[in-house]
N, C-alpha and C positions, 0 to 999 in steps of 0.2 A: 718689958724690954729685956729683962734678964733671961727669960725663956727663949727669946729669939737669939740672943748671944750664945746661950748654951746649945741651942739647936744648930747654929752655924759652926760652932767648934766641933760638935759631934759629927756633922756632915763632912767637915774637912778631914777629921780623923778616919772616918769610914772610907773616904775617897783614897786617902793615903794607904790604908790597909789593903784596899782592892788593888792598887798599883803594885804594892809589894807582893801580894799573893800571886798576881799574874806574871810579873817579871822576876820576882825573887830579889833579894837584896844583892848588891854587887858582890861578885865572887861566890854566889850560891852554889855554882856547879862544883866548887871545891870544898864546900862546907860539910859538916858532919851529917846534915840531913840528907845529903846525897849518897852517903855510905860508900863512896869510892867508885861510882859508876860513870863519872865524867859528866858530859852534857846529857840532858834528858833524852830518854828513848823508852820504848816499851818492846817487850818480846810478844809477838803475835802468834797465837795458836790457831786462830780461825779467821783468815783474812776477809771472808764474806760469809754471811749466814748460810749460803748454799754450798760452800766449800767444806770438804772434810777437814777435821782437825789436823794440824801439822805441829806436833810437839817438837821441841828441840831434840836433837838426837846426835849421838856419836856414831859415825859410819866410817869404818876403816880407821884412819888416823886424823879425822876431821870432825869438828863440831858444825852441824848444820842447823841454822836457826833463822827465822824470819823476824826482822826488827822493823819498827816504824818510828820515825822521828820527823821533826819540823826542819825544813831546809830547802834546798834546791838551787842555790847559787854557787856553792863551792863543794869540793869533795869532802866527805866525812870519813873518818877512820875509826875502826874498832880494833881493839887489842884484847887478846884473851890473857887473863891473869889467873894463875893457878897456885894452889897450895895443897900439899899432900901431907897427911898425918896417918901413919900406920897404913891400913888398907882402904882409907877413905881419901877422896880428893874433892876439892871444891874449886869451881871455876866461876869467873865472872867476866863480863864484857865491860870494857871501859871505852866510852864514846868520846871522840874529839870532833866537835862540829866545825873546827877551823874558823870560828868566828862568824859562821853563816847566820845572817839576820833574816833570811827569807823564811816564809811561813807555809810553804807548800807541804803537804803531808806525804812523806816519802816512805815507801815500803821497799825493803831490800832483803834479799836472801843472801845470807853470809855463809861462807865455807872457810873456817879458820882451822889451822893446824893445831892439834892437841899434843902437848909434850908427852914423850914416852912414859915419864914417871906418872903422869895422870892416867894414861891408857892401861898401865899395869895395876891400877887400883881396882878393887872389887866393888867399890861404891863411888859413884861420881854424881855430884850435885852441881847444878847451874844456879847461881844466885839470881833472884828475880829483882830487877830494879824497882818494881812497883808493888812488891809484897814481901813479907817475911817468909813466905812459903816458897822454898826452892823448887826447881824442876829436877826430877830424878832422871838422870841419864843412864845410870846403871846401878842396880841393886842386887847383888848376889847374896843369898843367905849363906852364913858360915857353913863351910863344908860342902857347898853345892858344886864346887869345882867348875867354875866357869867353863 
């Protein structure tokens, strides 16, 4: 009888863990595990296996990037947040899903204005919401004279 009770407790804890893993704890989008990216999203570099890679890029005064997220019922917003230190700049996108509870998989091409202080940096990295490895948007070797 004790084994059956232990098994029932284990099953209940496993079910709870699965719910938390899928939905995250309340306020997870603001928690430290999110690292300041807002609502979940991913940066897509290869939309389909047959398509050529589309890495995020700075073109003129804009960041061009393809993102994917769950939604479809309300508008989603992305803001570009930047920090500059010396000749290096780091940018990241913060996603606001507007409370969208729909689950369609949305792909969107974003064109976001990049601040002049970032554009003047010789090194620009885009933080990746799904990896600790950033996207390199610009990397000029010292003395190469952009």
